[in-house]
C-alpha positions in Angstrom: 169.7 121.2 -49.1 172.5 123.6 -49.9 174.6 126.4 -48.3 176.4 129.2 -50.0 178.4 131.9 -48.2 178.4 134.8 -50.6 177.1 138.3 -50.8 173.4 139.1 -50.6 171.4 141.7 -52.4 169.5 143.5 -49.7 169.5 144.1 -46.0 169.3 146.9 -43.5 169.9 147.2 -39.8 166.5 145.7 -39.0 167.2 142.6 -41.1 164.9 143.8 -43.9 166.0 143.0 -47.5 167.0 146.5 -48.5 170.6 146.1 -49.6 169.9 147.9 -52.9 169.3 151.6 -52.6 165.5 152.3 -52.6 164.1 155.2 -54.7 164.1 157.2 -51.4 167.7 156.3 -50.7 168.7 157.3 -54.2 166.9 160.6 -53.9 168.7 161.3 -50.6 172.1 160.5 -52.3 171.2 162.6 -55.3 170.3 165.6 -53.0 173.5 165.1 -51.0 175.5 165.0 -54.3 173.8 168.3 -55.3 174.8 170.0 -52.0 178.4 168.7 -52.2 178.7 169.8 -55.9 177.5 173.3 -55.0 180.0 173.4 -52.1 182.8 172.2 -54.5 182.0 175.0 -57.0 182.1 177.6 -54.3 185.2 176.2 -52.7 187.1 176.0 -56.0 186.0 179.4 -57.2 187.2 180.9 -53.9 190.5 179.1 -54.3 190.8 180.3 -57.9 189.3 183.8 -57.7 189.1 184.7 -54.0 185.4 185.4 -54.4 182.3 183.2 -54.6 179.3 185.0 -53.2 178.0 186.2 -56.5 177.5 182.7 -57.8 174.5 182.3 -55.6 172.6 184.6 -58.0 173.8 182.7 -61.1 171.3 180.6 -63.1 174.4 178.9 -64.6 175.2 177.5 -61.2 171.9 175.6 -61.0 172.0 174.7 -64.6 175.4 173.0 -64.2 174.3 171.3 -61.0 171.1 169.9 -62.5 173.0 168.8 -65.6 175.5 166.8 -63.4 172.8 165.2 -61.4 170.7 164.3 -64.5 173.6 162.7 -66.3 174.7 161.0 -63.2 171.3 159.4 -62.9 171.2 158.5 -66.6 174.6 156.8 -66.4 173.6 154.8 -63.3 175.8 156.6 -60.8 173.1 156.0 -58.1 172.9 152.2 -58.7 175.3 151.4 -55.8 174.9 147.7 -55.1 177.3 145.3 -53.5 177.1 142.7 -56.3 178.5 145.3 -58.7 182.2 145.8 -59.0 183.3 149.1 -57.5 185.2 149.7 -60.8 181.9 149.7 -62.6 180.5 152.3 -60.2 183.6 154.4 -60.7 183.4 154.3 -64.6 179.7 155.3 -64.5 180.5 158.3 -62.4 183.4 159.4 -64.5 181.4 159.0 -67.7 178.7 161.3 -66.2 181.3 163.9 -65.4 182.8 163.8 -68.9 179.3 164.2 -70.6 178.3 166.9 -68.1 181.4 169.0 -68.9 181.0 168.5 -72.7 177.3 169.4 -72.5 177.7 172.5 -70.3 180.6 173.8 -72.4 178.6 173.3 -75.6 175.6 175.3 -74.1 178.1 177.9 -72.9 179.5 178.2 -76.4 176.1 178.5 -78.0 174.6 181.0 -75.6 177.8 182.8 -74.6 179.1 183.1 -71.1 177.4 186.4 -70.2 174.0 185.4 -71.4 173.9 181.9 -69.9 175.6 182.8 -66.6 177.8 179.8 -66.9 181.3 180.4 -65.6 184.5 179.5 -67.3 186.1 176.1 -68.1 188.6 176.3 -65.3 186.0 176.5 -62.5 183.7 174.0 -64.3 186.4 171.3 -64.7 188.2 172.0 -61.4 185.0 171.9 -59.3 183.9 168.7 -61.1 187.2 167.0 -60.3 187.0 168.2 -56.7 183.4 166.9 -56.5 184.5 163.6 -58.1 187.1 163.0 -55.5 184.6 163.6 -52.7 181.7 161.7 -54.3 183.8 158.6 -55.1 185.1 158.6 -51.6 181.7 158.4 -49.9 180.4 156.0 -52.6 183.3 153.8 -51.8 182.4 153.9 -48.1 178.7 153.3 -48.9 179.5 150.4 -51.2 181.8 148.9 -48.5 179.1 149.2 -45.8 176.5 147.5 -48.0 178.9 144.7 -48.9 179.8 144.2 -45.2 176.1 143.9 -44.3 175.5 141.6 -47.2 178.0 139.1 -46.0 176.2 138.8 -42.6 172.7 138.1 -43.9 171.1 134.8 -44.4 167.7 133.5 -45.5 165.7 130.4 -44.9 163.4 129.2 -47.7 160.5 127.0 -46.7 159.5 125.6 -50.1 157.7 122.7 -51.8 159.9 120.6 -54.0 158.6 122.0 -57.3 159.5 125.6 -56.2 163.2 124.7 -55.5 164.4 125.0 -59.1 162.9 128.5 -59.3 164.6 129.6 -56.1 167.9 128.2 -57.2 167.9 129.7 -60.7 165.9 132.9 -60.4 167.1 134.1 -57.0 170.1 132.3 -55.5 171.9 131.8 -58.8 171.6 135.5 -59.7 172.3 137.2 -56.3 174.6 134.8 -54.5 172.8 135.1 -51.1 173.5 133.2 -47.9 170.6 130.7 -47.8 169.3 127.3 -47.0 166.3 125.7 -48.7 164.1 123.3 -46.7 162.1 121.0 -48.9 159.2 121.2 -46.5 157.1 118.2 -45.4 154.2 118.2 -43.0 156.2 116.5 -40.2 159.4 118.4 -40.7 161.1 119.5 -37.4 160.5 123.2 -36.6 163.7 124.0 -34.8 165.3 125.2 -38.0 163.0 128.2 -38.1 164.5 129.6 -34.9 168.1 129.5 -36.0 170.0 132.7 -36.8 168.1 133.7 -40.0 167.6 137.3 -40.9 164.5 136.4 -42.9 162.3 133.4 -43.7 160.7 133.1 -47.1 157.7 130.9 -47.3 156.5 129.2 -50.5 154.1 126.4 -49.5 150.7 125.2 -50.7 147.9 125.1 -48.2 148.1 121.4 -47.7 151.6 121.7 -46.2 150.6 124.3 -43.6 149.9 123.1 -40.1 148.9 124.9 -36.8 152.4 124.2 -35.4 154.1 125.8 -38.4 151.8 128.9 -38.2 152.5 129.3 -34.5 156.3 128.9 -35.0 156.4 131.4 -37.8 154.4 133.9 -35.7 156.9 133.4 -32.8 159.8 134.0 -35.3 158.2 137.2 -36.6 157.7 138.6 -33.1 161.3 137.7 -32.3 162.4 140.1 -35.1 162.7 137.9 -38.2 161.0 139.1 -41.3 158.5 136.6 -42.8 157.8 136.9 -46.5 156.1 134.9 -49.2 158.1 134.1 -52.3 156.3 136.6 -54.5 157.1 139.4 -52.1 160.7 138.4 -51.9 161.0 138.2 -55.6 159.3 141.5 -56.2 161.6 143.2 -53.7 164.8 141.9 -55.3 163.9 141.7 -59.0 161.4 144.5 -59.3 159.0 142.1 -61.1 156.1 139.8 -60.0 156.5 136.1 -60.5 153.3 135.0 -62.3 153.9 131.3 -61.6 153.2 131.8 -57.9 150.1 134.0 -58.1 146.5 133.1 -57.6 143.3 135.1 -58.3 143.1 135.7 -54.5 146.5 137.4 -54.6 145.1 140.1 -56.9 142.1 140.5 -54.6 144.0 141.0 -51.3 147.4 142.3 -52.4 148.1 146.0 -51.7 148.9 148.3 -54.6 147.2 148.7 -57.9 146.3 152.3 -57.1 146.1 153.1 -60.7 142.7 151.5 -60.9 141.0 153.7 -58.3 142.8 157.0 -58.9 140.7 158.9 -61.5 142.6 162.2 -60.7 145.9 160.5 -61.2 144.8 158.9 -64.5 143.6 162.3 -65.7 146.9 164.0 -64.8 148.8 161.2 -66.5 146.7 161.7 -69.6 147.4 165.5 -69.6 151.1 164.9 -69.1 151.1 162.3 -72.0 149.6 164.9 -74.3 152.0 167.7 -73.3 155.1 165.4 -73.6 153.9 163.9 -76.9 153.3 167.3 -78.5 156.6 168.6 -77.3 158.5 165.6 -78.6 156.7 165.7 -81.9 157.7 169.4 -82.4 161.3 168.6 -81.6 161.7 165.3 -83.5 159.8 166.0 -86.7 163.0 166.7 -88.6 164.3 163.2 -87.7 161.0 161.8 -89.1 161.6 163.5 -92.4 165.3 162.7 -92.7 164.9 159.0 -91.8 161.8 158.7 -94.0 164.0 159.7 -96.9 166.8 157.3 -95.9 164.4 154.4 -95.6 163.0 154.9 -99.1 166.5 155.3 -100.6 167.7 152.0 -99.1 164.7 149.8 -99.9 161.5 150.1 -101.9 158.2 150.6 -100.1 156.6 153.2 -97.8 158.6 154.8 -95.0 155.8 154.2 -92.5 153.7 151.2 -91.8 150.8 150.4 -89.5 149.8 147.3 -87.5 146.9 146.2 -85.4 147.7 146.0 -81.7 145.7 145.2 -78.6 145.2 148.1 -76.2 143.2 149.1 -73.1 140.5 146.6 -72.2 141.4 144.4 -75.2 140.4 147.1 -77.7 142.3 146.8 -80.9 143.8 149.9 -82.5 146.2 150.8 -85.3 149.8 151.6 -84.3 152.2 153.6 -86.5 155.9 153.0 -86.9 158.7 153.8 -89.2 159.6 150.8 -91.4 162.7 149.1 -90.2 162.4 145.9 -92.3 162.1 145.0 -95.9 158.6 145.5 -97.4 157.7 141.8 -97.6 159.1 140.9 -94.2 155.9 139.0 -93.2 155.0 137.3 -96.5 155.0 134.0 -94.5 152.7 135.4 -91.9 153.2 137.1 -88.5 156.6 136.4 -87.0 158.5 137.4 -83.8 161.2 140.0 -84.5 164.6 138.5 -83.7 167.9 139.9 -82.5 170.1 140.3 -85.7 167.0 139.6 -87.8 168.0 139.4 -91.5 164.8 141.2 -92.5 166.0 144.4 -90.8 167.6 147.0 -93.1 170.8 148.9 -92.3 168.8 152.1 -91.6 166.2 150.0 -89.8 168.8 148.6 -87.5 169.9 152.1 -86.5 166.4 153.5 -85.9 165.4 150.4 -83.9 168.5 150.8 -81.7 167.8 154.5 -81.1 164.0 154.1 -80.9 163.5 156.5 -83.8 161.2 154.0 -85.3 158.8 154.5 -82.4 158.4 158.2 -82.9 155.2 157.9 -85.1 153.5 156.4 -82.0 153.4 159.9 -80.5 150.4 160.3 -82.7 148.9 157.3 -81.0 149.5 159.0 -77.6 147.8 162.1 -78.8 144.8 160.1 -80.1 144.5 158.4 -76.7 145.3 154.8 -78.0 148.5 154.8 -76.0 150.2 156.4 -73.0 153.8 157.5 -73.0 154.5 154.9 -70.3 152.9 151.5 -70.0 153.1 147.9 -71.2 154.1 147.6 -74.9 151.1 146.7 -77.0 151.2 143.3 -78.7 149.7 141.9 -81.8 146.3 140.2 -81.4 147.5 137.0 -83.1 150.4 136.7 -80.6 148.1 137.6 -77.7 145.8 134.6 -78.4 148.8 132.2 -78.0 150.4 134.0 -75.1 147.1 134.0 -73.1 147.0 130.2 -73.3 150.5 129.6 -71.8 151.2 132.6 -69.6 149.1 133.0 -66.4 147.3 136.4 -66.0 148.6 137.6 -69.3 145.5 139.7 -69.9 146.2 141.8 -66.8 148.5 144.0 -69.0 145.4 145.1 -71.0 143.9 146.8 -68.0 146.0 149.9 -68.6 146.9 151.9 -71.6 149.9 150.5 -73.5 152.9 152.7 -73.7 155.8 153.7 -76.0 158.2 152.9 -73.2 157.7 151.0 -70.0 159.2 149.2 -67.0 159.6 146.0 -69.0 161.4 147.9 -71.9 164.0 149.5 -69.6 164.5 146.4 -67.3 164.6 143.6 -69.8 166.9 143.0 -72.8 165.5 142.6 -76.3 163.5 139.4 -76.7 161.0 137.8 -78.9 159.6 134.5 -77.6 157.0 133.2 -75.2 159.5 133.1 -72.4 160.5 136.7 -73.1 156.9 137.7 -73.1 156.4 136.0 -69.7 159.4 137.9 -68.3 158.2 141.2 -69.6 154.7 140.5 -68.2 156.2 140.1 -64.8 157.8 143.6 -65.1 154.5 145.0 -66.5 152.7 143.6 -63.4 155.2 145.3 -61.2 154.5 148.6 -62.9 150.7 148.2 -62.7 150.9 147.3 -59.0 153.4 150.0 -58.0 152.4 152.8 -60.3 153.5 156.3 -59.2 154.6 159.4 -61.0 158.0 158.9 -59.3 158.2 155.5 -61.0 157.2 157.1 -64.3 160.1 159.7 -64.0 162.5 156.8 -63.2 161.3 155.0 -66.4 161.9 158.2 -68.4 165.5 158.5 -67.2 166.1 154.8 -67.7 164.7 155.1 -71.2 167.2 157.8 -72.0 169.9 155.4 -70.7 168.5 152.6 -72.9 168.5 154.9 -76.0 172.1 156.1 -75.3 173.5 152.6 -74.8 171.3 150.6 -77.1 169.9 148.2 -74.4 166.4 146.7 -73.8 163.5 147.0 -76.2 
């Protein structure tokens, strides 16, 4: 048994574990930012020029505002969490301002002020600084409120002994929550349940449940405490689903998985995949030509290569990529790619970091082998081994694989059984919680990953 008085990741006024900003909260903050930025532009233009009404008819006004909001999201300005340092939140916000100003001025220069409707540098820079002062002020207040709530929250874990290391390492060790773990036994006293806990997280096998425990947990719930199982708690905090605590029954009764009974949504997703793939292919084909030439100049062999991967419903297909390794990289057989792999060429390192090596997979999307967003397809020889050691691994084959996905933007580069297990847990979260809003979030996070060279 152990106590730790630190900050906790999630809570709201009702005791629910919502300390992080939910997508709805982030959308509200983003909308508020947009309104404040529009106000800052009009206020600064009035101070500078004594007139502002005509800006309401300017396309440039909306272009600048959407650019600022887009770059702010990409740089993580809406990830306001108490376990972050406020300095990090400040730096992300300032970075988004600098990039926005540079981007808008570049477009203004290319299109000219009159044609684009974008006003001059003074108003752009001045209004952005004015907005920055306002936005950092209310972000500081929001961060302080979340941190204050976090310090008042506590959780009771009712767990079997073999679950305790998982709780310590995966939850408590990462998020520094106020907690106590009860290594539950059938005759354990029940008074602890009614102490001043905000939530009770239960992780017990059926043989440790008793009528008295059930009755006491019901009483605690009706008294205002939130009762969760460990997988729900983990999903809420980590945005992934812990496969070690799942059963087949969980998949039967758990809510979500709307992707499987939404034919209209699947059809719309497929149409959007085609549109996005065709647009990207039209825009990026010069990069394919340039880097094909660079690849061939650096090392002998073809610029492109293909591999067999496992896709929807275990169907195998041929995936296309730009070659980032030496030609005989797998002369010893199939191997996991490693971080700082010596087989990777200099050009290959760059195209892997920027994801240019994945561009040929747009053809796989057009063919229907892949989606733009989904679990990354794995090689059949690896799948055979992974299915033996990772519970429910084949669940990821129930949807089309993707060029990018929730696991790719949430987990750092990895190439091992444990990494595959971690990525599966993120993939299951995506499959369970699929929505077009989540897809949009993945697209923005993918842009962030490409810009900063994180994930894989």
